[in-house]
C-alpha positions in Angstrom: 60.1 131.8 61.6 63.7 132.2 60.6 66.3 129.6 61.8 68.7 130.1 64.6 71.6 130.3 62.1 69.8 133.0 60.2 69.1 134.9 63.4 72.7 134.7 64.5 73.8 136.0 61.1 71.5 139.0 61.4 73.0 139.8 64.8 76.6 139.6 63.4 75.6 141.9 60.6 74.2 144.4 63.1 77.5 144.4 65.0 79.6 144.7 61.8 77.6 147.6 60.5 77.4 149.3 63.9 81.1 149.3 64.3 81.6 150.4 60.7 79.2 153.3 61.2 80.6 154.4 64.5 84.4 153.7 64.2 85.1 154.1 60.5 88.8 154.6 60.0 89.5 154.7 63.7 88.5 156.0 67.1 90.8 159.0 66.9 89.7 160.4 70.3 91.1 157.3 72.0 94.0 156.8 69.6 95.1 160.4 70.3 95.4 160.2 74.1 95.4 156.6 75.2 98.4 154.3 74.6 97.6 151.0 72.8 99.1 149.1 75.8 96.8 150.8 78.3 94.3 148.6 80.2 91.3 149.5 82.2 88.0 148.4 83.7 84.4 149.6 83.2 81.0 148.8 84.7 77.6 148.8 83.0 75.6 151.0 85.4 71.8 151.0 85.5 70.3 154.5 85.9 66.6 153.7 85.6 64.3 150.9 86.8 63.2 148.3 84.3 64.0 144.9 82.7 67.6 144.5 81.5 68.1 143.2 78.0 71.1 143.0 75.6 73.6 141.5 78.1 74.3 138.6 75.8 74.4 140.9 72.8 76.9 143.2 74.6 79.1 140.2 75.0 78.9 139.5 71.3 79.9 143.1 70.6 82.9 143.0 73.0 84.0 139.7 71.5 83.8 141.1 68.0 85.8 144.2 68.9 88.4 142.5 71.0 88.3 138.8 72.0 90.8 139.4 74.8 88.3 141.5 76.7 87.1 139.9 80.0 83.5 140.2 81.1 82.2 139.4 84.6 78.4 139.3 84.6 76.3 140.0 87.6 72.8 140.3 86.1 71.4 138.4 83.2 68.9 139.3 80.4 65.3 139.4 81.6 66.1 140.4 85.2 64.2 143.3 86.8 66.8 146.0 87.7 66.8 149.3 89.6 68.8 152.5 89.5 72.3 151.9 90.8 72.6 148.2 89.8 75.7 147.0 88.1 75.1 144.5 85.3 78.6 143.6 84.4 82.3 144.5 84.5 84.5 144.6 81.4 88.3 144.7 81.6 91.1 144.8 79.1 92.4 147.2 76.5 91.1 150.7 77.3 91.0 151.5 73.5 88.8 148.4 72.9 86.4 149.3 75.7 85.9 152.8 74.3 85.6 151.5 70.8 82.7 149.2 71.9 81.0 151.7 74.2 78.5 153.5 72.0 77.2 150.5 70.0 76.9 148.5 73.3 75.0 151.2 75.1 72.8 152.1 72.1 71.8 148.5 71.8 71.2 147.7 75.4 69.3 150.9 76.1 66.8 150.2 73.3 66.6 146.5 74.0 66.0 147.1 77.7 63.2 149.6 77.0 61.5 147.1 74.6 61.8 144.3 77.2 60.4 146.6 79.9 57.4 147.6 77.8 56.8 144.0 76.7 56.9 142.7 80.3 54.3 145.4 81.2 52.0 144.1 78.5 52.6 140.5 79.5 51.6 141.3 83.0 48.4 143.0 81.8 47.5 139.7 80.1 48.2 137.5 83.1 45.3 135.0 83.7 44.2 135.1 80.1 45.1 132.7 77.3 46.3 135.5 75.0 49.9 136.0 74.1 51.5 139.3 73.0 53.2 139.5 69.6 55.6 142.1 68.1 55.4 143.3 64.5 57.6 144.4 61.6 57.4 148.0 62.9 61.1 148.0 63.9 64.2 150.1 63.5 65.7 149.5 60.1 68.9 147.4 60.5 68.2 146.5 64.1 65.2 144.2 63.9 66.9 141.0 65.2 67.8 142.8 68.4 64.4 144.3 68.9 62.6 141.0 68.4 65.1 139.4 70.7 64.2 142.0 73.3 60.5 141.2 73.0 61.3 137.5 73.8 63.4 138.6 76.8 60.4 140.6 78.0 58.2 137.5 77.9 56.5 138.2 74.5 56.4 136.2 71.3 57.8 137.0 67.9 55.5 137.4 64.9 57.0 136.7 61.5 60.6 138.1 61.2 60.2 139.5 57.7 58.3 139.3 54.4 59.9 135.9 53.6 59.0 133.6 56.5 55.2 133.9 56.6 52.4 135.0 54.3 50.2 137.8 55.6 47.5 139.0 53.3 46.5 142.5 54.6 44.0 144.9 53.2 46.2 146.3 50.4 47.1 142.7 49.2 43.5 141.8 49.1 42.4 144.9 47.4 45.2 144.8 44.8 44.5 141.1 44.2 40.8 141.6 43.5 39.4 140.6 46.9 40.1 138.2 49.8 39.1 135.0 48.1 41.2 135.7 45.0 44.2 136.7 47.1 44.0 133.4 49.0 43.6 131.4 45.8 46.5 133.1 44.2 48.6 132.7 47.3 48.0 128.9 47.5 48.8 128.5 43.8 52.1 130.5 44.3 53.1 128.4 47.3 52.5 125.2 45.4 54.4 126.5 42.4 57.4 127.6 44.4 57.2 124.5 46.7 57.1 126.7 49.8 55.6 125.7 53.1 54.6 129.0 54.7 51.7 129.7 57.0 49.0 132.0 55.8 47.5 134.8 57.9 44.6 136.9 56.4 43.4 140.3 57.7 39.7 140.9 58.3 38.4 144.4 58.6 34.8 143.4 59.5 32.6 140.4 60.3 31.7 139.9 56.6 35.4 139.5 55.8 35.8 137.0 58.6 33.0 134.9 57.1 34.6 135.1 53.7 38.0 134.0 55.0 36.4 131.1 56.7 35.0 129.8 53.4 38.6 129.1 52.5 40.7 126.2 53.8 44.3 126.2 54.9 44.3 129.6 56.8 46.5 129.5 59.8 45.3 132.7 61.5 42.8 135.5 61.0 44.0 138.9 61.9 41.0 140.8 63.3 42.0 144.4 62.6 40.6 147.5 64.3 37.3 145.8 65.5 35.7 147.0 68.7 35.2 144.6 71.6 31.7 143.5 70.6 32.7 142.7 67.1 35.9 141.0 68.2 33.9 138.7 70.5 31.6 137.9 67.6 34.5 137.2 65.3 36.1 134.8 67.8 32.8 133.0 68.1 32.5 132.7 64.3 36.1 131.4 64.0 35.9 129.0 66.8 38.7 126.4 66.5 38.9 126.6 62.7 42.1 128.7 62.9 44.0 130.9 65.3 42.9 134.5 66.0 44.9 137.7 66.4 43.7 141.2 67.3 45.6 144.3 66.1 45.1 148.0 65.6 45.5 150.8 68.1 45.6 148.4 71.1 47.3 150.0 74.1 47.9 149.3 77.8 44.4 150.6 78.5 42.6 148.3 76.1 44.8 145.2 75.8 43.2 143.3 78.7 39.7 143.8 77.3 40.7 142.6 73.9 42.3 139.5 75.5 39.1 138.8 77.3 37.3 138.6 74.0 39.1 135.3 73.6 41.7 135.9 70.9 44.8 133.8 70.8 47.2 136.6 70.1 47.4 140.4 70.3 50.0 142.1 68.1 51.3 145.5 69.0 53.8 147.7 67.0 54.1 149.9 70.1 56.4 147.3 71.7 59.1 148.4 69.3 58.2 151.7 67.8 56.9 153.7 70.8 59.5 153.4 73.5 62.0 155.6 75.2 65.5 154.2 75.6 66.3 153.0 79.1 69.1 155.0 80.8 72.3 153.0 81.1 76.0 154.0 81.2 79.4 152.4 80.9 81.7 154.0 83.5 85.4 153.5 84.0 86.4 152.7 87.6 
């Protein structure tokens, strides 16, 4: 996984690019009718039940736009909220509040939706030993926030990107000439480059599970698109030789059954790519 410093750098880049994209040469609507000396106060209002996420990120946005803005927080990240709750107050320059508004809301609405869905999946797994993982199926340029939201919702992060873990999927294996060749080439590459990266290998059937197990140094086998019966067989074959992960068209109706097959992890792209933003608003008062 990436370091804390790398993660914080990603967050700052999201803020810088978000302000650049939204404000550009200036917020002319505010500049035209609100004096630069004007001050005001606004509240972050919840308009839909769920899990709030992005409060800490909102503070980072406000700090970036105007360090003199004052924030009074009432509800922290990861807290269940209901319609009508007020998460925080922000006070200070009216122009600065308006300049921050859209990036702050866009971020918090999406992060809260992801945290809410993740918490639902986590609750469905309660009582099992299986943990829910996110994937790289994220919004371009916003991955750090979306993975942060998964953690806020109680899930775990998979690899952040292509550079912090090896994952040999079907196309890698096919292009490399097969699973065993792909693994051998990967080990040689890691040794040559002096890289210490964990290796995950995808298996599409039980024969591929057996082939992967003939190789040493595999961190996890990704059991992809297998039904419940074959997943149980795969878990039995793998035993404690390496970790297990199920993936592929797993939803809230099937996730519990896959967990009961005994896998260590279930990864779901739906946590980040199939959500509807939670309704929040920033209201002057």
